[in-house]
DRENDO-1510 file (C-alpha; in Angstrom, 1 decimal, always signed):
<recs>
REC; n; res; u; v; w
REC; 1; MET; +0.0; +0.2; +0.1 .
REC; 2; GLU; +1.4; +3.4; -1.0 .
REC; 3; ALA; +1.2; +6.3; +1.5 .
REC; 4; THR; -1.0; +9.2; +0.4 .
REC; 5; ASN; +0.1; +12.8; +0.2 .
REC; 6; VAL; -2.6; +15.0; +1.9 .
REC; 7; VAL; -3.2; +18.7; +1.5 .
REC; 8; ILE; -6.0; +20.7; +3.6 .
REC; 9; TYR; -7.2; +24.0; +2.4 .
REC; 10; PHE; -10.1; +26.5; +2.7 .
REC; 11; THR; -11.9; +27.4; -0.4 .
REC; 12; GLY; -15.0; +28.9; -2.0 .
REC; 13; ILE; -14.7; +32.0; +0.0 .
REC; 14; GLY; -17.6; +34.3; -1.0 .
REC; 15; LYS; -19.9; +31.8; -2.5 .
REC; 16; LYS; -20.1; +28.8; +0.1 .
REC; 17; PRO; -16.8; +28.4; +2.1 .
REC; 18; TYR; -15.7; +24.8; +2.7 .
REC; 19; ILE; -12.6; +22.9; +3.6 .
REC; 20; GLY; -11.2; +21.0; +0.7 .
REC; 21; ILE; -8.9; +17.9; +1.0 .
REC; 22; THR; -6.9; +16.4; -1.6 .
REC; 23; LEU; -5.6; +13.1; -1.7 .
REC; 24; SER; -2.9; +11.8; -3.9 .
REC; 25; ASN; +0.0; +9.4; -4.6 .
REC; 26; SER; +2.0; +8.5; -7.6 .
REC; 27; LYS; -1.0; +6.9; -9.5 .
REC; 28; ALA; -4.2; +8.7; -8.4 .
REC; 29; TYR; -5.6; +12.3; -7.3 .
REC; 30; LEU; -8.7; +13.1; -5.5 .
REC; 31; GLU; -10.3; +16.4; -4.5 .
REC; 32; THR; -12.9; +16.3; -1.6 .
REC; 33; GLN; -14.9; +18.5; +0.4 .
REC; 34; CYS; -15.1; +17.8; +3.9 .
REC; 35; LEU; -18.5; +17.5; +5.2 .
REC; 36; CYS; -17.9; +16.9; +9.0 .
REC; 37; TYR; -15.3; +16.2; +11.4 .
REC; 38; ALA; -16.9; +14.3; +14.5 .
REC; 39; ASP; -16.0; +11.5; +16.8 .
REC; 40; ASN; -12.5; +11.5; +15.4 .
REC; 41; ALA; -14.0; +10.6; +12.0 .
REC; 42; LEU; -14.0; +12.5; +8.9 .
REC; 43; SER; -16.7; +12.5; +6.4 .
REC; 44; LEU; -15.7; +13.4; +2.8 .
REC; 45; ARG; -17.4; +14.3; -0.5 .
REC; 46; LYS; -15.9; +13.5; -3.8 .
REC; 47; ILE; -15.3; +16.6; -6.2 .
REC; 48; SER; -13.0; +15.2; -8.9 .
REC; 49; GLY; -10.4; +12.8; -9.2 .
REC; 50; TYR; -8.2; +10.9; -11.8 .
REC; 51; TYR; -6.2; +7.8; -11.9 .
REC; 52; GLY; -3.1; +7.8; -14.1 .
REC; 53; SER; -4.0; +9.3; -17.5 .
REC; 54; SER; -8.0; +8.5; -17.0 .
REC; 55; SER; -10.4; +11.0; -15.9 .
REC; 56; TRP; -12.2; +8.5; -13.7 .
REC; 57; ILE; -11.3; +7.1; -10.7 .
REC; 58; SER; -12.8; +3.7; -9.2 .
REC; 59; LYS; -14.4; +2.9; -5.9 .
REC; 60; GLU; -11.0; +0.8; -5.3 .
REC; 61; GLU; -8.6; +3.5; -6.2 .
REC; 62; ILE; -10.4; +6.0; -3.9 .
REC; 63; SER; -10.4; +3.4; -1.1 .
REC; 64; GLU; -6.7; +3.1; -1.8 .
REC; 65; LEU; -6.0; +6.6; -1.1 .
REC; 66; MET; -8.2; +6.9; +2.0 .
REC; 67; LEU; -6.2; +3.8; +3.5 .
REC; 68; GLY; -2.9; +5.4; +2.5 .
REC; 69; CYS; -3.7; +8.2; +5.0 .
REC; 70; PHE; -3.0; +5.7; +7.5 .
REC; 71; GLU; +0.2; +4.4; +6.1 .
REC; 72; GLU; +3.7; +5.2; +7.2 .
REC; 73; GLY; +5.1; +8.0; +5.2 .
REC; 74; SER; +1.9; +9.8; +4.9 .
REC; 75; ASN; +1.7; +13.6; +5.9 .
REC; 76; PHE; -2.1; +13.2; +6.8 .
REC; 77; GLU; -1.4; +13.7; +10.7 .
REC; 78; ARG; +0.9; +16.7; +10.3 .
REC; 79; GLU; -1.6; +18.2; +7.9 .
REC; 80; MET; -4.3; +17.8; +10.3 .
REC; 81; GLU; -2.4; +19.0; +13.2 .
REC; 82; LYS; -1.6; +22.0; +11.1 .
REC; 83; PHE; -5.5; +22.5; +10.4 .
REC; 84; PHE; -6.0; +22.5; +14.0 .
REC; 85; ARG; -3.6; +24.9; +15.0 .
REC; 86; GLY; -3.5; +24.3; +18.8 .
REC; 87; ARG; -6.9; +23.4; +19.2 .
REC; 88; PRO; -7.9; +20.2; +20.9 .
REC; 89; TYR; -7.3; +17.5; +18.5 .
REC; 90; GLU; -7.0; +13.8; +18.7 .
REC; 91; ARG; -6.0; +11.2; +15.8 .
REC; 92; VAL; -8.5; +10.4; +13.1 .
REC; 93; LYS; -9.6; +7.0; +13.4 .
REC; 94; GLY; -11.7; +6.6; +10.2 .
REC; 95; ILE; -12.4; +8.3; +6.9 .
REC; 96; MET; -16.1; +8.0; +5.4 .
REC; 97; MET; -17.2; +8.7; +2.0 .
REC; 98; ASN; -20.3; +8.0; -0.3 .
REC; 99; ILE; -18.4; +6.4; -3.4 .
REC; 100; TYR; -20.8; +6.1; -6.3 .
REC; 101; GLY; -23.6; +5.5; -4.2 .
REC; 102; GLU; -22.0; +3.2; -1.5 .
REC; 103; LEU; -20.9; +4.4; +1.9 .
REC; 104; VAL; -17.3; +3.4; +2.4 .
REC; 105; LEU; -15.5; +3.5; +6.1 .
REC; 106; VAL; -11.9; +3.2; +6.2 .
REC; 107; THR; -10.4; +3.0; +9.8 .
REC; 108; ARG; -7.1; +3.3; +11.3 .
REC; 109; PRO; -5.2; +0.1; +12.1 .
REC; 110; LYS; -5.0; -0.8; +15.7 .
REC; 111; ASP; -1.7; +0.2; +17.2 .
REC; 112; VAL; +0.3; -2.8; +18.1 .
REC; 113; ALA; +2.6; -1.3; +20.6 .
REC; 114; PHE; +1.3; -3.5; +23.4 .
REC; 115; SER; +0.4; -6.7; +21.3 .
REC; 116; SER; +2.8; -8.5; +23.8 .
REC; 117; ARG; +0.7; -7.7; +27.0 .
REC; 118; ARG; -1.1; -10.5; +28.5 .
REC; 119; GLU; -4.5; -10.4; +30.0 .
REC; 120; LEU; -4.9; -11.5; +33.5 .
</recs>
């Protein structure tokens, strides 16, 4: 799985302002609108995207971009921290998006730092 590069920005000022989030890797690009951030989950809406030289991006390719946000090498957490600028922020645990009529939820893999701990 390839790490996803993330850019968060404000746009639409004057019309209907919104928070834009782009997700990209070496093969694909996706521009989204942030609908909501609640309970440590992001809800996104697809605005546009492409895969390779095609102007169409599939559900699987969008899911891979979302999963790549939680891969080592992604700047997702740094971008979220910059966006919140000192306000209370906890790590995002999931990203939701309606992709071509199907709701997709991608969650952060559980940390394995305490995997050797035994239950009594």
